[in-house]
N, C-alpha and C positions, 0 to 999 in steps of 0.2 A: 531816735531822739528828735523831738520837735522844738524848734526855736522860733520865736516871733521875730518879725522883720520890722525895722523902723520905717519912718515915713519916706525916707529916701533910700530905697534898696540898692539903687545903682552905685551909690558911693560906699555902701557898707562892705566890710571885709570880714570874712569868717576865719578865725584863728583856731587851729587844731593843734593841741600840744599833747605830747606823749611823755609820761613821767615813769621813772623807775621807783616802784613802791618797795620800801623796806619796812618790815614790822618792827615795832618798838622793842628794844632789848636792854637788859641791865648791863652794868660794867662787867660783872662776872661772866655773863653769856658771851659778850664780845671777846673777853680774854680767852675763853675756851676755843674760839675760832682761830687762835694764833697759829696753830699747826696746819690749818687748812689754807693759809695764805700762800700765794705763789708770787715770787718776784719782789723786788724792792719797792716798786710802785704800789703794789697791793698792801705791803706791810705798812707803808707810809699812810695810805688811806685808812687802814684799820686803826692805826694809832691816833689819827685825828678824830675818828668816831668815838674811840674810848675816852679821849680827853674831853670831847664835847658832852658825852653822856655823863662823865664824872663831874663836870663843872655845872651843867645846866639841868641835867636829867631829862632832856628833850631829844627828838630825832627828826630830821628833815629828809623828805624824798628828793631825788635828784632828777632834773629835767634831762630827757634824752634828746628831744628836738621838737621843732614846731614847723607848721606849714600855714601859709596865708593864702586864702582863696577869695577872690572878689565875687560877689553875688551876681554881678552882671554877666559873668562867664558861665553861669548855670543856665542851660536851655530849659524851655517850658516842659519838655518831656523828661527832664532830669538827666543826671550824668553819673557815671561810675568810672573813676580813673585813679591811677597811681600818682602819688605826689611825694617828692623828695623832702626829707626832714632837714631842718637847718637849726643851727645854734650860733648866736652872734659871736661868741668867743672861740668858736671852733671852725676850722676850715675843712677838716676831714668830714667825709660823708657820714651822716648819722642814720642812714637807712631810708626806707620809704613806707608809705601807708596807703591802703586802698580805701577810698572814700566814695560813698554813694549818696547823691544829693538829689532831692526833688523839691519842687515848689508846690504848695497846696494851700487850699483855703481851709480855714478852720470852721468845720461844720459837722453835724451828726452823720456818721457813716451810713446808717440805714437810709436816711433821707438822701444822702449823696448817691447811693446805689440805685434808689428808685428814680431819681432825676436822670442818672446815667442811662438807665434802661429806657425811660421815656424818650431821651435824646436819641438813643440808638434806633428806636422804632421810627421816629420822624425822619432821621437821616436815611435809613434804609428804604423807607417807602418813597421818599423823594428820589433817591438814587435809582430805584427800579422804574419809577414813572418817567424819569427823564432819559434813562439809557435804553429802555424798551428791549432789554435782553431776553433771550429765549429761556424757557424753563431749564433748570439745572445748569444755568450758564454763569450766574453771578458767583464769583469765587472769593468774596470777602474784601475786595479792594474798593474803598470809597474814592470819590474824586478828591482832589488835593485840599480844597477848602473844607469838605466834610470831614476828612481825616484829621485836619488841623483842629477843627472844633471838637471832635471826639476825644482826641488826645489831650487837648487843653483842659477839657472838663474832667477827664480822668485824673490828670495831674493836680488840678486845683481842688478836686474832691478827695485827694489822697487815697485813691483806689489802687489796690495791688493788681498785679497781673491776673491772679486768680479771680478777683472781683470782676475785673473787666471781661475775662473769658467766660465766667459763669453768666454774667449779664448778657453777653452776646449769645450764648447758648440758648438762654431762655427766650430772648427777643427773636432771634433767627428761627427758632423752632416754631414759634407761633406764626410768623409770616410764612414759613415753609409749608404750613398746612394748606395755604391758598395759592401761593406762588412759589414754585419749587426753586430752591437755591442749589448751588453745587455742593455735592457731598464732601468735597475737599475742605469747605469751610468748617463743617462740623468735625471732620477728622482732625484738623489742626487744633481746634479748640479742645478736643478731648486730650490731646497731649499735655495741655496745661491743667485741665480740670481733674483728670483721673488721679494723678499722684496725690493731690491735696485731699480729694474725697476719700481716699483709702484710709486716711488717718482721722477723719471726722466721724462723729457719732452718726449712726444711721438715722436717728430721729432729728437731726439738725435741720434747720430751715433750708440751708444750702443743698443738702442731700435730697430733700423732698422736691425742691425746685428743679434740681438736675433730672430726677426721674420723671417729673412732669414733662420736661423737654424730651426725654427719651420716648415717652408715650406718644408725643406728637411726631417724632422723626421716624420711628420704626415702621409705620405703615408705608411710607414712601420707600424705605429700604427694602421691605418685603415685596413691594410692588415691582421693584427692579428685578428681584430674583424670580418672582412669579411670572413676569412677562419678558423673560430673558430671550424667548424665541421670537419675539415680535420684530427684532432687528437682526440684520445680517451680521455675522461675525466679521465680515470684511470692514465693517464700521469699527474703527479702532477705539472709538469712545465707549463702546459697550463693554469692552473688557476692562478698561480703566475705571469706568463707573462702577462695575461690579466689584473691582478690587477696593475702591473707596468704601462701598457699602459693607463689604466683608470686614474691612479694617474697623469701621465704626462698631459693628456687631461684636467683633473680637474684643475691642477695648471696653465696651459696655459690660461684656461678660466677666471681665476681670474683677468687677466690683461685687460679684457674687449674686445672691438672690435679689431680685428687684424689690424696691420699697414701694408698697402700694400696688394697686391694680394697674397694669400698663397695657393690658389687652382687652379693651372694651368690646362687648358683644356687638354693638351697633356698627363698629368698624370692621371687625373680623367675623362677619356673618358666614363666611365660607368655611370657617373652622368650627369643629364641634365644641360646644360649651365645656365638655369635660377636659379637653386639651387646654382651653383658655384658662380654666380655673387653676391649673397647675402653676400658672404664671412663670413657666419655664421657657426661656428664649429658644433653646435647642429644639424642644418638642414643637413649638409653634413654627419654627423655621422649617422643620421637616414637613409639617402640614402645608406650609406655603409652597414648598418645592413640589409636593404631590398635587397640590391644586393647579399649579402651572402645567404639570404633565397631563392632568385630567382635562384641562381646558384645551390643550393642544390635541389630545386624542379625540375629544368631542368635535373639534373643528374639522379633523380629517374625516370622521364618520359622517358628519353633516354634509360635508362636501361631496362624499360619495353618493348620498341619498339624493342630493339636488341634481346630480348628473345622470341619474337613472330614473326615468319616469315609469317604465314598465317593470314587471316582475323580473328580477335578474335571473339569468340562466346559471347552471352550475359552473360553466366556464367563466362567466362574469364574476361569480362569487370568489372563485379561486384567484382570478387575476386581481381582484380588489384586496384579498388577504395578502397576496404577495406584495402588492404596492404598500399596504399598511405596514407590514413587517419591515420592509425596506426603509420606509420613512422613519419608523421608530428606531431602527438600527442606525440610520443616518443621524438622528437626534442624539443617540448615545455616543456615536463616534464624535460628533461635534462637542458634546459635553466632556468626553475624555481628552480631546485634543486642546480645547481652549479654556475650560472652566475647572476641571478636576484639580489641577495643581494649585489653583488659587484657593479653592474651598479647603483643601487639605492643609496648606501652609498657613492659612490665616485663622481658620476656626476648627481645624481637625475634623472636617466632614468629608466622607466619601460620597461625593455628590452623585457620581455615575451609579454607584450601588443603590442609592436611594431611588433614583429615577428608574433603574432597571426593575427593582422590586415592584414598583407600581405597574410598570408595563407588563411584567410577568403575569401578575394575577389577572389583569384585564385582557391581555392578548389570549390568555388561556380560555377565558369565557367566550371571547369572540370567535376564536378559531375552532375550538373543539366541536361546537354544534354544527358549524358550517362544513367542516371536513367530514364528520361522520355522516352528515346528510348527503353530501356528494358521493361518498364511497358506497352508500346504500343504493345508489342509482346505477352503479357500474355493473355492466353485464360481463360475465365471465367469458373469456375467449376459449373456445373448444377447437383445438388444433388436431386434425385427423392424424392418425399414426402412420397410415400407409398411403400417402399421397404425395405427389411432387408439385402440386399446384396450391400455393399459399397466397397468391396475390389478392384474392377477393375476401380474405378473412378479416381484414382490418380496414374500417372506413375512416375517413378524415376526422370525423367527430371524436371517435374513440382515441385516435392518435393524438389529437390536440389535447383532449382531456387528460390522458396519461402524462403527456409532457408537462402540462401546467401543474398537475398534482405533484409531480416529482420536483418541479421547481419550487413549489411551496414547501415541500419537505426539506429541501436543501436550505432555504432561507431560514426556516424555523430551526434547523440544526445549527446553522451558524449563529443564530441569535442565542440559543441555549448555551453553546460553547462560550460565547462572549459573557453570558451571565455567570457561568461557572468560574470564569476568571475574575469577575467583579465581586462575586459573593461565594468564595470557595467553601465556606463552612456552613452553608445554609441550603435547605431543601427548596427547590424551585417548583413552582406549579407546573411549568412546562417540561419538567425533566423527563416525564414519560409520555411526551407527545407522540412518540413513534407508534404507540399502540393504536392511535386513530387510523394509521395508514396501512394496517395489515392487509385489508382488501385491496388497497391501492398498489401495494408492492406486488401482490400476485398479478394484478392487471399490468403493471409495468413489465414484469418478466414475460407475460404473454405477448405484449407489444414488442419486447426486445427480440424474442425468437422469431416472430413474424417478420420484423424488419431485417433481422439477420438473414433469414431464409431468402427474402427478396433480394437483398444485397449480394448474397452468394450466387443466386441465380444470375444476376446482372454481371457479376464478376466473371462467371464461367462463359456467359454469352460474349463478353468482350475479350476473352482470353484467346490469343493467337497460338497458344501452345508452343511458345518459344521460351528459351531460358531467360531468366531475369538478367543474369550476367554470366560471364564465363566461369565463375567460381562455383556455381550451383547447377543442379539438374532438375529444377522445377520452374514452373511458369508463374505468371502474374496472379492468376486466380488463387493459387495456394497462399501467396503472400497476403492477398486481400482478405481471404477467409480468416487467416490467423489474426489479421488486424481487427476484423469484426469481433472475434472472440475477445480480444483485449479491450475493445470498447465495452463489452459486457462486463469485463473485469473492472474497468474504470468506474462503470455505473455502480457496481457492488461496493467498491472502495468509497465512493462518494456517499453511498447509502449509509455505510458504517453502522449497521444495525446493532444496538447495544445489548439486546436480549440474546443469550446463548442459544436457547431452544429455538427461538424464532430464526436465528442466524442459520442453524443447521437446516431447518425446513427450506429456507430460501437458497442456501448453498446447494442442497441436494437438487432443488428445482433447476438451478443454474447449470449444474453439472449434467443433469438429464437433458436440458435444452441444448447445451453445447454438444453433447453426444449425438443428439438427434440431428443437429446441424452437420456434424461430421458424416453421419450416414447419408444425409441429404446430399452433401457435396459429392460423396463417392458415387451415388446413383446418378446424380445429374451430370457429373463429369463423364461417367461411362456412356450415358446417352448422348452427350455432346460429341464425344470423339467418334462414336459409332455413326452419328448422323453425318459427320464429315468424311467418312470413309467412302471411297469410290468403288462401285460395283464393277470390277474388271475381272476378266478371265484369270489373269495372273495377279494375285494379291501381293502388294508391296508393303513391307513393314516400314511404316513412316515414323518420323520422330514424334508426331502428334500422339500416337499410341503410347510411346515410351514416356512422354511427359505426363500424359494422363495417369499412367501407373505411378510415376514418381510423385506426382502431386498428391494422390490419395495416400501414398506411403508417408509423405512429408507431414501431412495433417495428422495421420495416425501416430507418428513418432512424437509430434509436438503436443499431443493431447495430455499425456501424464505430467509433463513439465508445466503446462498451463494450469492443470488442476492443483498442482503443488503451489503455484504462485497465487492461486485463488484463496489460499489459507485453509484448506480443508484439514490438514494435519493439526494445525494449531487449534482449530475449532473442536476437533475430536478430543484434544487434551483438556480443553475447557469443559467439555461435556463430562469428561471423567471426573474433574474436580467438582463440578456442579451437581452431577448425579452419582452414577456408579461406573466402575470399570466395565460392567456387563452392558450397560446402556451405551457406553462409548464404543465397545466392540461391535454391537449391533449396528450402530450408525456407520462405523468404518466399513463393515461388511456390505451394507447397502450401497455406499458410495463405490466400493470396489466392484460390486456386481454391475453397476451402471457403466463404469469405465471399461470393464472387461467385455461387456456385451457390445459396446461401441467399437472396441478394438477388434473383436472377432468379426463383426459385420464388415469392417473396413478390410480386414484380411480376406474375407470371403469375396468382397468386391474386387480386390486386386487379383485374387485367383481367378475370378470370373473373367476379368479383362484379359488376363494372361491366357486363359483357356480359349477365349475368342480369337486372340492373335494366332495361337497354335492351330485352332480349327480352320482358320482362314488360310493358313499356310499349307494345310494338309492336302487340298486338291492339287496344288501346283507340285508338291513333292510327289504325290501319287502318280501324276501324269509323267513327270520326269523319270521316276523309277520304272514305270511300266515301259516307257519308250526306250530307256536304257537297257532293260532286259531283252527287248525285241531286237535292237539294232546295235548291241554293244560292240560287235566286231565288224560292223559295216561302216561305210562312209556316212557318218551322221554327226550332227553337232548337238545332239540331245544332251550328252554328258557335259559338254561345255556350258550349255544353258543351265543345267542343273547346278554346276559348280558356281557359276556367276550368281545365280539366284540365292543359293545358300550363303555364299560369302558376303553378298551385299546385305542380306537380311540379318545375318549374325553380326556383321560389323556395325550396322545401325543399332542393334540391340546392345552390343557391348559398349559402344561409345556413349549411348544416351542413358541407359538404365543404370541404377546403382548396382553394387555387387550382389546384394541379396536378391533383388528382383531379377537380375540377369540369371542367377542360378535357378530361380523359380521357373522362368520362362523356358530355360533349357530342359528342365524336367518335363514341362508341359509339351514341348516340341517332341521330345523323345517318346512321350506317351502316345502322341498322335502318330509318330512314325511307326511305333510298334503296332498300333491299330491298322495303319495303312499297309504295313508289310504283311501282317497276318491276313488282312482282307485280300491282298493281292495273291498270297499263297493259296488261300481257300478258293478264290475265284478261278485261278489257273489250274488248280487241282480238278475243279469241276469241269474245266475245259480239257482235261487230260493232256496238259502240256508235258513235253519230254523233260527229263532231268536237266538237259542243257539250258532250258529256260531259267530254271531255278539257280543254276550255276552262274548264269549271266546276272540274274537279279542279286545274287550275293556279291558279285564283283562290283555291281553298280552301288550297292549299299556301302561297300568298303570305300569306294571313291567318295561317296557323299560324306562318310564319316570323317574323312580327312579335313572337311570344312569345319568340323567342330573342334578346332584347335586355334587358340589365340595366344601367340607367343609360346610360352612354356606351359600354358594351362590347358589341360585336356578337359574339354567341356562336354564330352559325350557321357551319357549314362551307361556305364559298363554293364550293369546287370541287364538293362533292357537290350543292349547290343548282343549280349551272350544268348539271350533267349531267342532273338531274331535269327542270329547266325545258326543256332542249333536247329531251328525249324527249317531254315534253308538247306543246311547240310543234309538233313534227313530226306528232303525231297529231291536233292540234287544227286543222290547216290544211284548207281546202277544196281541191278538185282543182286549180283554177287557181293558188291560192297555193302549193300543194305543188310544182307545176311551176316556178313562179317561184323557190321555195326551191332547187330543183334547180340552176337556172342560177346562183343566188347562190353555191352551194357550188362550182360549176365555176369561178366567178370567183375564189373564194378559193384554189382550187388553182392557177389561172393566176398569181395574185399571188405565190405561193410559188416560182414557177419563176425561177431565176437565169440559167440557160443552156439554150437550146432546141436539140434536135437536128433540128428540122423547118424551121428558118429563122426570119426575123424580118419583121414587117410594121410599117411606120411610118404612123401616122395622126395627123392634127391635127383637133381639134374645138373649136368655140367657138359661143357664142350671140350673135345680134343681137337687136334689139328684137322681131322677129316670127318669126325662123327659127333653125334649128340648122344650122350649116355644118359638113359632114363632109368633110374633105380627105384622100383616100387617096393617100399620097405614093409609096411604093415598097416593094419586098420585097428581102430579102437572104438569100443562102445557102439558097434553097428546096431542098427535097429533090428530086432528079431523079426524074421519073416515067416518062420515055421511055427506050427502049433506048440511045439515043445520048447519054445523060447530061444531057439538058435537060428542061424541062417547059413546058407551055402553061398559064399561070395566069391567073385572074381572081378578083375579090373580090365576094362577095355579102353584103349587109347586111340583117339582120332586127331588128325591135323586139319585145321580150317584156316582159310577158305580152301575148299577142295580144288579150286581152279589153280591154286598155287602149289598144291601138294598132290599132283596127278599120280606120280609114281611111288607115293608113300602109302603102303597098305595099312589098315588098322592093326593094332597089336592087342594081345589078350594074355592075361596071366592064367595060371591053372586055378582050378576051383578048390576052395578050402571048405570042407564040409563041417557042419554042426559046430560052429564057433563064431563068437562075436568079436573075437580078438585075433584075426588071422595074421599069420606071418608070411607074407608073399615072398619077399626077398628075391625078386627077379629083376635082372638087368636087361634092358633092351638097347641095342646098339643100332642107331639109325644113321645111315650114311648121308653126308652132306650133299653128295652128288645127286641124291634122289629128291632134294628139296629145291623148288623153284622160288627161292627167296632173294629179294633184292632190297634188303634193309627195310622190309615191311613188318607190320605187326604180325605176331604168330599167336594163335590160340590153340592150346592142346587140351581138349576135353578128355578127362580121365574118367571112365565110366565103369561102375561095378553094379552088381545086383541091388546094392543099397539104394533106397528111394531118393536119398539126397543126391547121390552121384548121378542117378538117372535123370533127375530134374535139371541137371546142368549147373547146379549152384557151386561146383568146384572149378568152374572155368576161370582161367587166368589170362590176362592180356599182357603182351610184351610191348615195350616202347620201341622207338625207331631202330635202335641199335641192338643186334642179336645178342652179342656177348653181355651187354648191360641187361638185356631182358632176362637172361638166365640167372644173373646175380640177383636181380630184384625178385625173380620168381622164387629163388631159394629163401630170400628174406621174408617174402609173403608167407611161404609155407611154414617157416619157423614161427612166424607170428601167429599163424592159425593153428598149427598142429604140434608145436613144440620143436625142439632141436631135431635135425635130421641125422 
């Protein structure tokens, strides 16, 4: 409501009254309200109204209260305040009213707005000239006098807050084109302007004026986004400025599609006309972000060209690509850490994803050609299969090239991993970057094996062949070698090759290389320990030999576990899913063959070392055995030396070797002992040594065998010992004993017969107090010796050895003619006094004309006790010929 003011406004008082309005009613209508009245006071009031309406037919409104405001209390900027209502006849509070008052001049609003905008332009230009503030620094605060003039004019012209804010938006945006103001100014103005514009028609003059201001302001906003990399994020103003810009864009976007063209081609020449014609703020903003990324990438590329005058080498190309990807990744990291959250919270933009997409396509083009060009120049490493010298296979250039190429692979891999997190549902240009590195990976694996072989060689060279600690039985080179293998495993894990078939190829190559390293370690360790052995007459089993064996065995045992950790089994399962089970089985078989071959080679190397130890012990054992056989019963310390040598050697082996290798070396030692013993026997047979020599040699062997016991464990090879003892026994017999031994062997052969082709002879034998009763019963199925198919048989009985049965004559049964089933039934009584027996073995050959019996195949041997002999003899006869 506008009210004119008199000539003396300071003395004027504004009276504001509030009345209770009642609509005109007839008497009948008022009477009908009788039942709605509450209380006596209300009834009295109603009755007065009825009486007044009945008498005059009129109705009066009732005053609630009034307030008096002096005009001199109203400031130039206006006032909004609560005032208490009063009524002269009433003391009780009548309520309060909110009154907003301003003073203004009475003029045309359009003219007033134009005047206000011109005034704002003058005031701001003066303010900027006098204050000399930096760009983007003025935040909308005028000096005191300027602000007083501006506010007075707004009040006097009757301008609303919206009119003032829109005027400021238009004026400030024009000045902002040439002298940048703080974005906070525009941001604050939008809070006043936007709510009003949302309800105005899009073709209104105010709307058009607003979008013209937007057209002027957006280039500077986009410039901040575009050149966001020009300042360091440590400058806290860059983030706050970006937030102001994003707030401005966000508030402008709430108005919907822009009115008119707000992206002129002459200002946005870096953006394609097609994008500008859409007049879409989001699309233009994405192009602005991409332009900023493009300019940053060009800046990096131009910087690399200026620093390189000559044609860059392959190494320099790779180093630049690594630096490029690292700088790009740093830019993305900076975007995610400082800007992402503001873009998303304010305008729902995934800023880092937009930046990454641009980098993805451009890094792809830059890296692909360079990497493929470098890989085409790589020379394949050819590593000989059967050599122990690898130090000259790898030059420094190849090593550096492989290292740099691998470093580039890793930075690209990390870059792609980051991209998959930022753009999870999109296909990336760099997603299959690993295909460029196929040649490079093969080269890296070649470098890895050469470096591993050289490191293994150095580890063996520095190995003192002492236990790493008291809990293990291997030395430092075994630990170092296994650590080298795990470095190769770490390399493969970092490689993380995504292609299943390519992974199998490389895993098979790694397994093959590791197996070759194991074989190399085994051979080099053998050569190392052999080179340290002293050439003495008396070979001493040292702990170095034992640790060398244990080291090779430790590497051999660790190999299957290492292959499992390499992920070979999981890879075979993936191949089964990707291809067929048959392909997976073939791959598994190939890997298994590689491992088995390496394990077999290591076992053979261990066996070779064990054989070397046994062979080197053999001369000392041979000498001690020979000396012991010569001087066994004489005053000599040869046996003592032999015992000390064997005990020392076996104790060292037992304490240092593990259980499996200890058993192996014992077998090897016994093999060498058997060779030594047989050689000694043959040599002394050629020298026609007497049986006493071989008896002494046997006793010496028995003494030496006692050394092959550790605690309750018998460490001797019983089978080898039996063979040696048997040979010694044979040559230690006198002539008579040797003949006797011959018959014992015949008896053994007879006992092994289960079915005879010559027939059977039944005998019954037993002892009395003074005699041996020998009952020749009958024969069965005797071989026919006559042309008519029969034979004339008899039985002859001899006692051996004859030296012990001097007074016992041979016995003979009567002849039974023309029968193959003779019934002899003859009993021979041999007196015990005629036998020179002292609990020795007795052989009784029973001979008849039958070829079987003449050949001696029915000879039987008695054990040490005579009575037991006859009982067992009867048992043997029962087993051979049936019950007696």
